[in-house]
All heavy atoms as TSV, in Angstrom:
chain	resi	resn	atom	element	x	y	z
A	1	MET	N	N	69.522	142.352	93.752
A	1	MET	CA	C	68.711	141.036	93.596
A	1	MET	C	C	68.230	140.632	95.059
A	1	MET	O	O	68.931	140.783	96.010
A	1	MET	CB	C	69.646	139.984	92.916
A	1	MET	CG	C	68.893	138.901	92.321
A	1	MET	SD	S	69.788	137.458	91.695
A	1	MET	CE	C	70.747	138.045	90.376
A	2	ASN	N	N	67.191	139.862	95.033
A	2	ASN	CA	C	66.517	139.472	96.223
A	2	ASN	C	C	67.533	138.377	96.911
A	2	ASN	O	O	68.103	137.543	96.171
A	2	ASN	CB	C	65.201	138.900	96.032
A	2	ASN	CG	C	64.403	138.707	97.168
A	2	ASN	OD1	O	64.904	138.809	98.280
A	2	ASN	ND2	N	63.178	138.264	97.063
A	3	VAL	N	N	67.525	138.273	98.188
A	3	VAL	CA	C	68.365	137.380	98.922
A	3	VAL	C	C	67.875	135.896	98.646
A	3	VAL	O	O	68.747	135.010	98.523
A	3	VAL	CB	C	68.368	137.806	100.401
A	3	VAL	CG1	C	69.041	136.567	101.242
A	3	VAL	CG2	C	68.830	139.110	100.671
A	4	TYR	N	N	66.652	135.746	98.584
A	4	TYR	CA	C	66.148	134.404	98.354
A	4	TYR	C	C	66.528	133.823	96.939
A	4	TYR	O	O	66.820	132.636	96.779
A	4	TYR	CB	C	64.690	134.248	98.649
A	4	TYR	CG	C	64.195	134.653	100.016
A	4	TYR	CD1	C	63.513	135.837	100.389
A	4	TYR	CD2	C	64.601	133.777	101.140
A	4	TYR	CE1	C	63.222	136.145	101.663
A	4	TYR	CE2	C	64.230	134.091	102.389
A	4	TYR	CZ	C	63.559	135.250	102.634
A	4	TYR	OH	O	63.274	135.552	103.949
A	5	ILE	N	N	66.423	134.720	96.020
A	5	ILE	CA	C	66.801	134.361	94.649
A	5	ILE	C	C	68.367	133.940	94.541
A	5	ILE	O	O	68.711	132.954	93.951
A	5	ILE	CB	C	66.391	135.408	93.658
A	5	ILE	CG1	C	64.853	135.526	93.670
A	5	ILE	CG2	C	66.940	135.089	92.193
A	5	ILE	CD1	C	64.404	136.707	92.864
A	6	LYS	N	N	69.127	134.782	95.190
A	6	LYS	CA	C	70.581	134.595	95.266
A	6	LYS	C	C	70.865	133.245	95.947
A	6	LYS	O	O	71.774	132.467	95.445
A	6	LYS	CB	C	71.348	135.644	96.049
A	6	LYS	CG	C	71.623	136.886	95.178
A	6	LYS	CD	C	72.537	137.780	96.186
A	6	LYS	CE	C	72.906	139.061	95.418
A	6	LYS	NZ	N	73.641	139.900	96.293
A	7	SER	N	N	70.194	132.970	97.047
A	7	SER	CA	C	70.451	131.764	97.727
A	7	SER	C	C	69.927	130.470	96.959
A	7	SER	O	O	70.831	129.522	96.901
A	7	SER	CB	C	69.639	131.686	99.131
A	7	SER	OG	O	69.983	132.690	99.923
A	8	ALA	N	N	68.901	130.618	96.134
A	8	ALA	CA	C	68.496	129.505	95.400
A	8	ALA	C	C	69.474	129.362	94.236
A	8	ALA	O	O	69.781	128.112	93.805
A	8	ALA	CB	C	67.098	129.726	94.775
A	9	ILE	N	N	69.997	130.314	93.650
A	9	ILE	CA	C	70.994	130.322	92.492
A	9	ILE	C	C	72.299	129.676	93.118
A	9	ILE	O	O	72.803	128.743	92.480
A	9	ILE	CB	C	71.224	131.706	91.941
A	9	ILE	CG1	C	69.986	132.104	91.165
A	9	ILE	CG2	C	72.395	131.665	91.028
A	9	ILE	CD1	C	70.108	133.563	90.578
A	10	TYR	N	N	72.754	130.085	94.194
A	10	TYR	CA	C	74.023	129.590	94.885
A	10	TYR	C	C	73.846	128.102	95.129
A	10	TYR	O	O	74.674	127.303	94.890
A	10	TYR	CB	C	74.386	130.322	96.049
A	10	TYR	CG	C	74.955	131.744	95.784
A	10	TYR	CD1	C	74.771	132.777	96.533
A	10	TYR	CD2	C	75.782	131.989	94.653
A	10	TYR	CE1	C	75.227	134.016	96.288
A	10	TYR	CE2	C	76.263	133.139	94.322
A	10	TYR	CZ	C	76.009	134.233	95.321
A	10	TYR	OH	O	76.548	135.561	95.000
A	11	LEU	N	N	72.662	127.757	95.757
A	11	LEU	CA	C	72.431	126.365	96.014
A	11	LEU	C	C	72.422	125.513	94.794
A	11	LEU	O	O	72.973	124.410	94.786
A	11	LEU	CB	C	71.170	126.279	96.797
A	11	LEU	CG	C	70.601	124.910	97.204
A	11	LEU	CD1	C	71.559	124.292	98.349
A	11	LEU	CD2	C	69.140	124.880	97.607
A	12	THR	N	N	71.811	125.940	93.724
A	12	THR	CA	C	71.840	125.286	92.509
A	12	THR	C	C	73.160	125.044	91.981
A	12	THR	O	O	73.596	123.917	91.453
A	12	THR	CB	C	70.764	125.890	91.451
A	12	THR	OG1	O	69.547	126.086	92.111
A	12	THR	CG2	C	70.669	125.075	90.193
A	13	VAL	N	N	73.916	126.122	91.893
A	13	VAL	CA	C	75.182	126.117	91.302
A	13	VAL	C	C	76.179	125.167	92.143
A	13	VAL	O	O	76.848	124.388	91.488
A	13	VAL	CB	C	75.820	127.562	91.289
A	13	VAL	CG1	C	77.269	127.511	90.809
A	13	VAL	CG2	C	75.065	128.244	90.233
A	14	CYS	N	N	76.122	125.288	93.426
A	14	CYS	CA	C	77.038	124.453	94.318
A	14	CYS	C	C	76.598	123.020	94.149
A	14	CYS	O	O	77.534	122.070	94.024
A	14	CYS	CB	C	76.958	124.890	95.705
A	14	CYS	SG	S	77.836	126.553	95.971
A	15	GLY	N	N	75.352	122.702	94.080
A	15	GLY	CA	C	74.897	121.385	93.900
A	15	GLY	C	C	75.253	120.760	92.499
A	15	GLY	O	O	75.649	119.639	92.428
A	16	GLY	N	N	75.133	121.695	91.495
A	16	GLY	CA	C	75.543	121.219	90.171
A	16	GLY	C	C	77.075	120.897	90.059
A	16	GLY	O	O	77.509	119.883	89.479
A	17	ILE	N	N	77.832	121.817	90.773
A	17	ILE	CA	C	79.344	121.502	90.752
A	17	ILE	C	C	79.639	120.304	91.544
A	17	ILE	O	O	80.614	119.544	91.065
A	17	ILE	CB	C	80.044	122.747	91.455
A	17	ILE	CG1	C	79.914	123.923	90.495
A	17	ILE	CG2	C	81.481	122.528	91.761
A	17	ILE	CD1	C	80.402	125.293	90.996
A	18	GLY	N	N	79.046	120.069	92.627
A	18	GLY	CA	C	79.244	118.854	93.401
A	18	GLY	C	C	78.869	117.606	92.596
A	18	GLY	O	O	79.607	116.597	92.603
A	19	TYR	N	N	77.755	117.606	91.874
A	19	TYR	CA	C	77.369	116.560	91.129
A	19	TYR	C	C	78.311	116.305	89.914
A	19	TYR	O	O	78.694	115.027	89.691
A	19	TYR	CB	C	75.928	116.701	90.476
A	19	TYR	CG	C	75.452	115.641	89.586
A	19	TYR	CD1	C	74.998	114.438	90.146
A	19	TYR	CD2	C	75.539	115.809	88.262
A	19	TYR	CE1	C	74.584	113.358	89.396
A	19	TYR	CE2	C	74.988	114.673	87.496
A	19	TYR	CZ	C	74.631	113.464	88.038
A	19	TYR	OH	O	74.229	112.418	87.237
A	20	VAL	N	N	78.799	117.218	89.321
A	20	VAL	CA	C	79.738	117.090	88.190
A	20	VAL	C	C	81.027	116.472	88.760
A	20	VAL	O	O	81.688	115.618	88.180
A	20	VAL	CB	C	79.977	118.503	87.485
A	20	VAL	CG1	C	81.158	118.437	86.516
A	20	VAL	CG2	C	78.781	118.810	86.756
A	21	LEU	N	N	81.571	117.111	89.949
A	21	LEU	CA	C	82.872	116.470	90.464
A	21	LEU	C	C	82.519	115.026	90.807
A	21	LEU	O	O	83.523	114.263	90.630
A	21	LEU	CB	C	83.288	117.309	91.627
A	21	LEU	CG	C	83.736	118.715	91.438
A	21	LEU	CD1	C	84.057	119.467	92.579
A	21	LEU	CD2	C	85.049	118.540	90.462
A	22	LEU	N	N	81.437	114.705	91.287
A	22	LEU	CA	C	81.196	113.264	91.751
A	22	LEU	C	C	81.191	112.277	90.409
A	22	LEU	O	O	81.749	111.350	90.530
A	22	LEU	CB	C	79.692	113.199	92.386
A	22	LEU	CG	C	79.342	111.759	92.864
A	22	LEU	CD1	C	80.140	111.457	94.126
A	22	LEU	CD2	C	77.914	111.912	93.294
A	23	GLU	N	N	80.522	112.844	89.382
A	23	GLU	CA	C	80.584	112.159	88.265
A	23	GLU	C	C	81.957	111.927	87.517
A	23	GLU	O	O	82.399	110.960	86.999
A	23	GLU	CB	C	79.552	112.574	87.176
A	23	GLU	CG	C	78.169	112.392	87.562
A	23	GLU	CD	C	77.709	110.992	87.743
A	23	GLU	OE1	O	78.205	110.156	86.809
A	23	GLU	OE2	O	77.058	110.593	88.677
A	24	VAL	N	N	82.729	113.060	87.624
A	24	VAL	CA	C	84.056	113.007	86.954
A	24	VAL	C	C	84.979	112.153	87.739
A	24	VAL	O	O	85.827	111.443	87.054
A	24	VAL	CB	C	84.622	114.433	86.934
A	24	VAL	CG1	C	85.939	114.513	86.526
A	24	VAL	CG2	C	83.782	115.267	85.823
A	25	THR	N	N	84.939	112.130	88.972
A	25	THR	CA	C	85.940	111.358	89.774
A	25	THR	C	C	85.440	109.869	90.034
A	25	THR	O	O	86.255	109.122	90.751
A	25	THR	CB	C	86.158	111.909	91.194
A	25	THR	OG1	O	84.912	112.092	91.779
A	25	THR	CG2	C	86.803	113.374	90.907
A	26	LYS	N	N	84.328	109.465	89.650
A	26	LYS	CA	C	83.836	108.068	89.800
A	26	LYS	C	C	84.622	107.084	88.991
A	26	LYS	O	O	84.731	107.225	87.712
A	26	LYS	CB	C	82.315	107.972	89.502
A	26	LYS	CG	C	81.782	106.651	89.723
A	26	LYS	CD	C	80.232	106.347	89.433
A	26	LYS	CE	C	79.546	107.633	88.962
A	26	LYS	NZ	N	78.191	107.235	88.614
A	27	PRO	N	N	85.249	106.074	89.597
A	27	PRO	CA	C	86.035	105.207	88.718
A	27	PRO	C	C	85.167	104.193	88.046
A	27	PRO	O	O	84.051	103.863	88.464
A	27	PRO	CB	C	86.878	104.366	89.897
A	27	PRO	CG	C	86.092	104.454	91.001
A	27	PRO	CD	C	85.335	105.766	90.926
A	28	ASN	N	N	85.510	103.724	86.922
A	28	ASN	CA	C	84.816	102.793	86.147
A	28	ASN	C	C	85.070	101.334	86.556
A	28	ASN	O	O	85.942	101.157	87.518
A	28	ASN	CB	C	85.029	102.920	84.579
A	28	ASN	CG	C	86.527	102.883	84.207
A	28	ASN	OD1	O	87.284	102.452	85.043
A	28	ASN	ND2	N	86.826	103.347	83.002
A	29	LYS	N	N	84.360	100.385	86.053
A	29	LYS	CA	C	84.588	99.020	86.474
A	29	LYS	C	C	85.904	98.384	86.254
A	29	LYS	O	O	86.372	97.650	86.984
A	29	LYS	CB	C	83.405	98.129	85.795
A	29	LYS	CG	C	81.970	98.469	86.311
A	29	LYS	CD	C	81.036	97.605	85.784
A	29	LYS	CE	C	79.590	98.015	86.260
A	29	LYS	NZ	N	78.529	97.204	85.661
A	30	GLU	N	N	86.427	98.728	85.048
A	30	GLU	CA	C	87.858	98.313	84.713
A	30	GLU	C	C	88.851	98.800	85.657
A	30	GLU	O	O	89.702	98.063	86.101
A	30	GLU	CB	C	88.216	98.740	83.329
A	30	GLU	CG	C	87.367	98.137	82.209
A	30	GLU	CD	C	86.180	98.988	81.768
A	30	GLU	OE1	O	86.222	100.199	81.993
A	30	GLU	OE2	O	85.059	98.469	81.278
A	31	LYS	N	N	88.711	100.045	86.091
A	31	LYS	CA	C	89.756	100.624	86.954
A	31	LYS	C	C	89.619	99.942	88.390
A	31	LYS	O	O	90.551	99.618	89.044
A	31	LYS	CB	C	89.449	102.096	87.190
A	31	LYS	CG	C	90.539	102.844	87.837
A	31	LYS	CD	C	90.281	104.391	87.824
A	31	LYS	CE	C	91.420	105.190	87.244
A	31	LYS	NZ	N	91.265	106.500	87.208
A	32	ILE	N	N	88.370	99.650	88.844
A	32	ILE	CA	C	88.187	99.014	90.095
A	32	ILE	C	C	88.733	97.653	90.099
A	32	ILE	O	O	89.299	97.118	90.983
A	32	ILE	CB	C	86.671	98.944	90.436
A	32	ILE	CG1	C	86.144	100.404	90.750
A	32	ILE	CG2	C	86.346	98.108	91.707
A	32	ILE	CD1	C	84.731	100.563	90.978
A	33	ALA	N	N	88.424	96.884	88.918
A	33	ALA	CA	C	89.022	95.519	88.804
A	33	ALA	C	C	90.497	95.441	88.877
A	33	ALA	O	O	91.120	94.666	89.387
A	33	ALA	CB	C	88.500	94.920	87.476
A	34	LYS	N	N	91.207	96.457	88.094
A	34	LYS	CA	C	92.624	96.556	88.051
A	34	LYS	C	C	93.178	96.828	89.554
A	34	LYS	O	O	94.212	96.285	89.855
A	34	LYS	CB	C	93.027	97.742	87.202
A	34	LYS	CG	C	94.529	97.826	86.859
A	34	LYS	CD	C	94.757	98.848	85.853
A	34	LYS	CE	C	96.196	98.979	85.606
A	34	LYS	NZ	N	96.543	100.062	84.620
A	35	ILE	N	N	92.570	97.724	90.328
A	35	ILE	CA	C	92.994	98.000	91.662
A	35	ILE	C	C	92.936	96.829	92.485
A	35	ILE	O	O	93.710	96.493	93.289
A	35	ILE	CB	C	92.126	99.161	92.271
A	35	ILE	CG1	C	92.472	100.427	91.495
A	35	ILE	CG2	C	92.321	99.296	93.663
A	35	ILE	CD1	C	91.651	101.671	91.885
A	36	ASN	N	N	91.813	95.986	92.398
A	36	ASN	CA	C	91.664	94.785	93.266
A	36	ASN	C	C	92.633	93.726	92.792
A	36	ASN	O	O	93.041	92.897	93.624
A	36	ASN	CB	C	90.185	94.194	93.021
A	36	ASN	CG	C	89.229	95.204	93.699
A	36	ASN	OD1	O	89.511	95.914	94.653
A	36	ASN	ND2	N	87.884	95.077	93.298
A	37	GLU	N	N	92.984	93.677	91.538
A	37	GLU	CA	C	93.917	92.630	91.190
A	37	GLU	C	C	95.423	92.929	91.763
A	37	GLU	O	O	96.111	92.070	92.085
A	37	GLU	CB	C	94.068	92.540	89.628
A	37	GLU	CG	C	92.880	91.989	88.915
A	37	GLU	CD	C	93.053	92.048	87.406
A	37	GLU	OE1	O	94.031	92.566	86.878
A	37	GLU	OE2	O	92.067	91.650	86.787
A	38	ASN	N	N	95.686	94.246	91.854
A	38	ASN	CA	C	97.095	94.670	92.274
A	38	ASN	C	C	97.234	94.648	93.814
A	38	ASN	O	O	98.390	94.661	94.206
A	38	ASN	CB	C	97.443	96.035	91.785
A	38	ASN	CG	C	97.501	96.129	90.280
A	38	ASN	OD1	O	97.772	95.058	89.596
A	38	ASN	ND2	N	97.290	97.345	89.708
A	39	GLN	N	N	96.151	94.415	94.548
A	39	GLN	CA	C	96.234	94.401	95.943
A	39	GLN	C	C	96.778	93.044	96.380
A	39	GLN	O	O	96.317	91.955	95.988
A	39	GLN	CB	C	94.983	94.686	96.718
A	39	GLN	CG	C	94.503	96.107	96.523
A	39	GLN	CD	C	93.207	96.376	97.215
A	39	GLN	OE1	O	92.393	95.453	97.610
A	39	GLN	NE2	N	92.850	97.560	97.477
A	40	ALA	N	N	97.700	93.076	97.384
A	40	ALA	CA	C	98.213	91.906	97.897
A	40	ALA	C	C	97.182	91.326	98.978
A	40	ALA	O	O	96.482	92.069	99.629
A	40	ALA	CB	C	99.609	92.221	98.683
A	41	PRO	N	N	97.247	89.961	99.131
A	41	PRO	CA	C	96.289	89.439	100.185
A	41	PRO	C	C	96.656	89.925	101.551
A	41	PRO	O	O	97.884	90.206	101.876
A	41	PRO	CB	C	96.595	87.981	100.131
A	41	PRO	CG	C	97.728	87.790	99.240
A	41	PRO	CD	C	98.031	88.880	98.510
A	42	ILE	N	N	95.749	90.126	102.410
A	42	ILE	CA	C	95.864	90.728	103.637
A	42	ILE	C	C	96.488	89.682	104.660
A	42	ILE	O	O	95.918	88.594	104.751
A	42	ILE	CB	C	94.492	91.353	104.331
A	42	ILE	CG1	C	93.958	92.342	103.315
A	42	ILE	CG2	C	94.738	91.791	105.655
A	42	ILE	CD1	C	92.533	92.738	103.654
A	43	ALA	N	N	97.529	90.051	105.319
A	43	ALA	CA	C	98.160	89.169	106.228
A	43	ALA	C	C	97.533	89.445	107.593
A	43	ALA	O	O	97.563	90.568	108.083
A	43	ALA	CB	C	99.683	89.317	106.229
A	44	TYR	N	N	97.115	88.393	108.309
A	44	TYR	CA	C	96.573	88.708	109.589
A	44	TYR	C	C	97.611	88.658	110.613
A	44	TYR	O	O	98.355	87.784	111.000
A	44	TYR	CB	C	95.565	87.529	109.963
A	44	TYR	CG	C	94.231	87.608	109.107
A	44	TYR	CD1	C	93.950	86.738	108.066
A	44	TYR	CD2	C	93.260	88.617	109.410
A	44	TYR	CE1	C	92.878	86.881	107.294
A	44	TYR	CE2	C	92.173	88.659	108.674
A	44	TYR	CZ	C	91.925	87.868	107.643
A	44	TYR	OH	O	90.742	87.907	106.962
A	45	GLY	N	N	97.719	89.977	111.187
A	45	GLY	CA	C	98.694	90.091	112.250
A	45	GLY	C	C	98.096	89.908	113.599
A	45	GLY	O	O	96.977	89.330	113.732
A	46	GLU	N	N	98.910	90.075	114.564
A	46	GLU	CA	C	98.412	89.865	116.052
A	46	GLU	C	C	97.235	90.805	116.312
A	46	GLU	O	O	96.126	90.438	116.823
A	46	GLU	CB	C	99.481	90.203	116.970
A	46	GLU	CG	C	99.139	89.790	118.423
A	46	GLU	CD	C	98.954	88.314	118.570
A	46	GLU	OE1	O	99.649	87.507	117.752
A	46	GLU	OE2	O	98.198	87.870	119.521
A	47	SER	N	N	97.246	92.025	115.834
A	47	SER	CA	C	96.086	92.951	116.216
A	47	SER	C	C	94.832	92.558	115.444
A	47	SER	O	O	93.679	92.723	115.882
A	47	SER	CB	C	96.526	94.424	115.785
A	47	SER	OG	O	96.736	94.509	114.428
A	48	ALA	N	N	94.966	92.040	114.130
A	48	ALA	CA	C	93.798	91.624	113.361
A	48	ALA	C	C	93.088	90.417	114.048
A	48	ALA	O	O	91.914	90.300	114.100
A	48	ALA	CB	C	94.187	91.287	111.908
A	49	LYS	N	N	94.025	89.463	114.560
A	49	LYS	CA	C	93.402	88.419	115.273
A	49	LYS	C	C	92.676	88.793	116.490
A	49	LYS	O	O	91.577	88.191	116.924
A	49	LYS	CB	C	94.498	87.363	115.674
A	49	LYS	CG	C	95.224	86.610	114.438
A	49	LYS	CD	C	96.271	85.768	114.881
A	49	LYS	CE	C	96.925	85.055	113.664
A	49	LYS	NZ	N	97.908	84.289	114.048
A	50	LYS	N	N	93.211	89.800	117.257
A	50	LYS	CA	C	92.518	90.258	118.516
A	50	LYS	C	C	91.287	90.955	118.135
A	50	LYS	O	O	90.303	90.725	118.834
A	50	LYS	CB	C	93.465	91.230	119.278
A	50	LYS	CG	C	94.551	90.655	119.930
A	50	LYS	CD	C	95.443	91.696	120.598
A	50	LYS	CE	C	96.673	91.039	121.373
A	50	LYS	NZ	N	97.440	92.103	122.046
A	51	LYS	N	N	91.267	91.730	117.039
A	51	LYS	CA	C	89.954	92.317	116.636
A	51	LYS	C	C	88.983	91.284	116.271
A	51	LYS	O	O	87.780	91.377	116.599
A	51	LYS	CB	C	90.240	93.207	115.441
A	51	LYS	CG	C	90.952	94.511	115.833
A	51	LYS	CD	C	91.225	95.315	114.534
A	51	LYS	CE	C	92.045	96.600	114.856
A	51	LYS	NZ	N	92.329	97.348	113.792
A	52	ALA	N	N	89.399	90.181	115.596
A	52	ALA	CA	C	88.434	89.168	115.148
A	52	ALA	C	C	87.822	88.406	116.411
A	52	ALA	O	O	86.717	88.115	116.421
A	52	ALA	CB	C	89.152	88.189	114.230
A	53	LEU	N	N	88.759	88.235	117.395
A	53	LEU	CA	C	88.259	87.546	118.574
A	53	LEU	C	C	87.347	88.406	119.314
A	53	LEU	O	O	86.243	87.907	119.826
A	53	LEU	CB	C	89.473	87.214	119.463
A	53	LEU	CG	C	89.198	86.504	120.796
A	53	LEU	CD1	C	88.497	85.110	120.399
A	53	LEU	CD2	C	90.440	86.268	121.591
A	54	PHE	N	N	87.581	89.700	119.421
A	54	PHE	CA	C	86.739	90.616	120.064
A	54	PHE	C	C	85.312	90.676	119.394
A	54	PHE	O	O	84.300	90.670	120.032
A	54	PHE	CB	C	87.297	92.137	120.089
A	54	PHE	CG	C	86.498	93.078	120.603
A	54	PHE	CD1	C	86.223	93.192	121.996
A	54	PHE	CD2	C	85.982	94.222	119.877
A	54	PHE	CE1	C	85.425	94.127	122.554
A	54	PHE	CE2	C	85.150	95.110	120.421
A	54	PHE	CZ	C	84.848	95.121	121.712
A	55	MET	N	N	85.398	90.697	118.059
A	55	MET	CA	C	84.088	90.779	117.336
A	55	MET	C	C	83.351	89.495	117.487
A	55	MET	O	O	81.997	89.490	117.592
A	55	MET	CB	C	84.323	91.026	115.783
A	55	MET	CG	C	84.866	92.364	115.535
A	55	MET	SD	S	83.811	93.776	116.067
A	55	MET	CE	C	82.477	93.500	114.964
A	56	GLN	N	N	83.962	88.357	117.570
A	56	GLN	CA	C	83.371	87.041	117.936
A	56	GLN	C	C	82.738	87.100	119.230
A	56	GLN	O	O	81.531	86.700	119.390
A	56	GLN	CB	C	84.403	85.993	117.770
A	56	GLN	CG	C	83.740	84.557	118.031
A	56	GLN	CD	C	84.741	83.485	117.979
A	56	GLN	OE1	O	85.934	83.707	117.915
A	56	GLN	NE2	N	84.333	82.307	118.196
A	57	LYS	N	N	83.389	87.618	120.232
A	57	LYS	CA	C	82.807	87.734	121.593
A	57	LYS	C	C	81.596	88.631	121.609
A	57	LYS	O	O	80.550	88.302	122.235
A	57	LYS	CB	C	83.791	88.161	122.625
A	57	LYS	CG	C	84.983	87.277	122.757
A	57	LYS	CD	C	84.474	86.237	123.722
A	57	LYS	CE	C	85.629	85.199	124.060
A	57	LYS	NZ	N	85.131	84.280	125.064
A	58	LEU	N	N	81.688	89.710	120.892
A	58	LEU	CA	C	80.478	90.626	120.744
A	58	LEU	C	C	79.310	89.980	120.030
A	58	LEU	O	O	78.224	90.178	120.526
A	58	LEU	CB	C	80.821	91.926	120.031
A	58	LEU	CG	C	81.580	92.926	120.760
A	58	LEU	CD1	C	81.882	94.253	119.923
A	58	LEU	CD2	C	80.855	93.455	121.983
A	59	ARG	N	N	79.581	89.278	119.068
A	59	ARG	CA	C	78.618	88.502	118.278
A	59	ARG	C	C	77.876	87.457	119.261
A	59	ARG	O	O	76.619	87.399	119.387
A	59	ARG	CB	C	79.086	87.792	117.085
A	59	ARG	CG	C	77.937	87.313	116.235
A	59	ARG	CD	C	78.600	86.731	114.896
A	59	ARG	NE	N	79.136	87.719	114.177
A	59	ARG	CZ	C	80.475	87.591	113.852
A	59	ARG	NH1	N	81.308	86.644	114.252
A	59	ARG	NH2	N	81.042	88.644	113.170
A	60	GLU	N	N	78.699	86.718	120.077
A	60	GLU	CA	C	78.192	85.774	121.004
A	60	GLU	C	C	77.293	86.447	122.005
A	60	GLU	O	O	76.266	85.966	122.498
A	60	GLU	CB	C	79.312	84.955	121.599
A	60	GLU	CG	C	80.021	84.032	120.663
A	60	GLU	CD	C	81.144	83.364	121.178
A	60	GLU	OE1	O	81.433	83.616	122.407
A	60	GLU	OE2	O	81.868	82.547	120.531
A	61	ALA	N	N	77.824	87.545	122.593
A	61	ALA	CA	C	77.085	88.383	123.594
A	61	ALA	C	C	75.738	88.816	123.042
A	61	ALA	O	O	74.885	88.811	123.762
A	61	ALA	CB	C	78.015	89.348	124.103
A	62	SER	N	N	75.676	89.275	121.835
A	62	SER	CA	C	74.488	89.769	121.314
A	62	SER	C	C	73.496	88.687	121.056
A	62	SER	O	O	72.247	88.955	121.082
A	62	SER	CB	C	74.752	90.619	120.017
A	62	SER	OG	O	75.113	89.814	119.012
A	63	GLU	N	N	73.897	87.515	120.740
A	63	GLU	CA	C	73.001	86.384	120.474
A	63	GLU	C	C	72.538	85.641	121.673
A	63	GLU	O	O	71.519	84.936	121.604
A	63	GLU	CB	C	73.659	85.549	119.343
A	63	GLU	CG	C	73.819	86.078	118.074
A	63	GLU	CD	C	74.646	85.224	117.135
A	63	GLU	OE1	O	75.219	84.156	117.652
A	63	GLU	OE2	O	74.817	85.561	115.966
A	64	SER	N	N	73.226	85.710	122.733
A	64	SER	CA	C	72.878	85.011	123.887
A	64	SER	C	C	71.951	85.852	124.883
A	64	SER	O	O	71.965	87.036	124.713
A	64	SER	CB	C	73.983	84.477	124.667
A	64	SER	OG	O	74.766	85.484	125.399
A	65	LYS	N	N	71.330	85.154	125.708
A	65	LYS	CA	C	70.329	85.881	126.623
A	65	LYS	C	C	71.038	86.165	127.922
A	65	LYS	O	O	70.661	87.013	128.712
A	65	LYS	CB	C	69.117	85.010	126.909
A	65	LYS	CG	C	68.265	84.871	125.644
A	65	LYS	CD	C	66.968	84.140	126.059
A	65	LYS	CE	C	66.091	84.027	124.749
A	65	LYS	NZ	N	64.881	83.238	124.984
A	66	ASP	N	N	72.213	85.548	128.224
A	66	ASP	CA	C	72.928	85.741	129.484
A	66	ASP	C	C	73.654	87.071	129.295
A	66	ASP	O	O	74.267	87.399	128.195
A	66	ASP	CB	C	73.924	84.652	129.684
A	66	ASP	CG	C	73.338	83.265	129.753
A	66	ASP	OD1	O	72.135	83.302	130.298
A	66	ASP	OD2	O	73.851	82.232	129.384
A	67	PRO	N	N	73.908	87.754	130.408
A	67	PRO	CA	C	74.617	89.048	130.405
A	67	PRO	C	C	76.159	88.725	130.260
A	67	PRO	O	O	76.618	87.712	130.678
A	67	PRO	CB	C	74.394	89.712	131.740
A	67	PRO	CG	C	73.519	88.741	132.481
A	67	PRO	CD	C	73.120	87.652	131.662
A	68	ILE	N	N	76.831	89.592	129.552
A	68	ILE	CA	C	78.213	89.418	129.202
A	68	ILE	C	C	79.165	89.628	130.434
A	68	ILE	O	O	80.204	89.041	130.556
A	68	ILE	CB	C	78.602	90.350	128.112
A	68	ILE	CG1	C	80.020	90.007	127.524
A	68	ILE	CG2	C	78.569	91.793	128.501
A	68	ILE	CD1	C	80.371	90.711	126.298
A	69	TYR	N	N	78.659	90.358	131.416
A	69	TYR	CA	C	79.503	90.658	132.538
A	69	TYR	C	C	79.423	89.496	133.648
A	69	TYR	O	O	80.291	89.485	134.570
A	69	TYR	CB	C	78.935	91.862	133.321
A	69	TYR	CG	C	77.553	91.975	133.704
A	69	TYR	CD1	C	77.029	91.435	134.836
A	69	TYR	CD2	C	76.600	92.564	132.833
A	69	TYR	CE1	C	75.723	91.417	135.169
A	69	TYR	CE2	C	75.259	92.598	133.116
A	69	TYR	CZ	C	74.827	92.029	134.290
A	69	TYR	OH	O	73.453	92.048	134.622
A	70	ILE	N	N	78.659	88.418	133.427
A	70	ILE	CA	C	78.741	87.296	134.306
A	70	ILE	C	C	79.600	86.242	133.554
A	70	ILE	O	O	79.136	85.758	132.467
A	70	ILE	CB	C	77.385	86.723	134.528
A	70	ILE	CG1	C	76.469	87.770	135.281
A	70	ILE	CG2	C	77.419	85.388	135.370
A	70	ILE	CD1	C	75.064	87.263	135.562
A	71	PRO	N	N	80.718	85.833	134.055
A	71	PRO	CA	C	81.673	85.028	133.372
A	71	PRO	C	C	81.089	83.556	133.338
A	71	PRO	O	O	80.476	83.078	134.348
A	71	PRO	CB	C	82.919	85.039	134.217
A	71	PRO	CG	C	82.578	85.568	135.457
A	71	PRO	CD	C	81.380	86.451	135.327
A	72	LYS	N	N	81.280	82.936	132.175
A	72	LYS	CA	C	80.862	81.536	132.008
A	72	LYS	C	C	81.960	80.695	132.619
A	72	LYS	O	O	83.064	81.067	132.840
A	72	LYS	CB	C	80.577	81.219	130.582
A	72	LYS	CG	C	79.510	81.993	129.976
A	72	LYS	CD	C	79.381	81.780	128.577
A	72	LYS	CE	C	78.403	82.670	127.813
A	72	LYS	NZ	N	78.387	82.547	126.407
A	73	GLN	N	N	81.581	79.379	132.865
A	73	GLN	CA	C	82.544	78.419	133.409
A	73	GLN	C	C	83.730	78.239	132.550
A	73	GLN	O	O	84.876	78.073	133.028
A	73	GLN	CB	C	81.912	77.012	133.580
A	73	GLN	CG	C	80.740	77.119	134.661
A	73	GLN	CD	C	81.370	77.414	136.052
A	73	GLN	OE1	O	82.488	77.201	136.413
A	73	GLN	NE2	N	80.570	78.102	136.877
A	74	LYS	N	N	83.634	78.191	131.253
A	74	LYS	CA	C	84.815	77.987	130.266
A	74	LYS	C	C	85.665	79.195	130.152
A	74	LYS	O	O	86.800	79.159	129.858
A	74	LYS	CB	C	84.322	77.526	128.927
A	74	LYS	CG	C	83.516	78.662	128.187
A	74	LYS	CD	C	83.132	78.159	126.827
A	74	LYS	CE	C	82.366	79.249	126.096
A	74	LYS	NZ	N	81.977	78.902	124.732
A	75	ASP	N	N	85.107	80.399	130.487
A	75	ASP	CA	C	86.000	81.623	130.415
A	75	ASP	C	C	86.849	81.882	131.677
A	75	ASP	O	O	87.713	82.677	131.684
A	75	ASP	CB	C	85.016	82.869	130.259
A	75	ASP	CG	C	84.390	82.870	128.816
A	75	ASP	OD1	O	84.898	82.204	127.965
A	75	ASP	OD2	O	83.402	83.608	128.716
A	76	GLN	N	N	86.454	81.195	132.798
A	76	GLN	CA	C	87.241	81.451	134.025
A	76	GLN	C	C	88.585	80.767	134.037
A	76	GLN	O	O	89.100	80.032	133.583
A	76	GLN	CB	C	86.447	81.047	135.182
A	76	GLN	CG	C	85.308	81.885	135.423
A	76	GLN	CD	C	84.365	81.387	136.690
A	76	GLN	OE1	O	84.579	80.342	137.132
A	76	GLN	NE2	N	83.563	82.230	137.053
């Protein structure tokens, strides 16, 4: 059989198998709701607070026109 025909067949078969596996393993809305109900609320630890502060500083730096490497009077 021609190499190009084999490649097209293999590509189609592998794509079909991938699509079927994707559809079979997709959770439905009831399952997602059940998972969300069972999760405990997230407790903010020290590392989560540091990450939130870091993200806040990055957001402020991206919105201001001043360079971040020049310290402001309140940061010193």
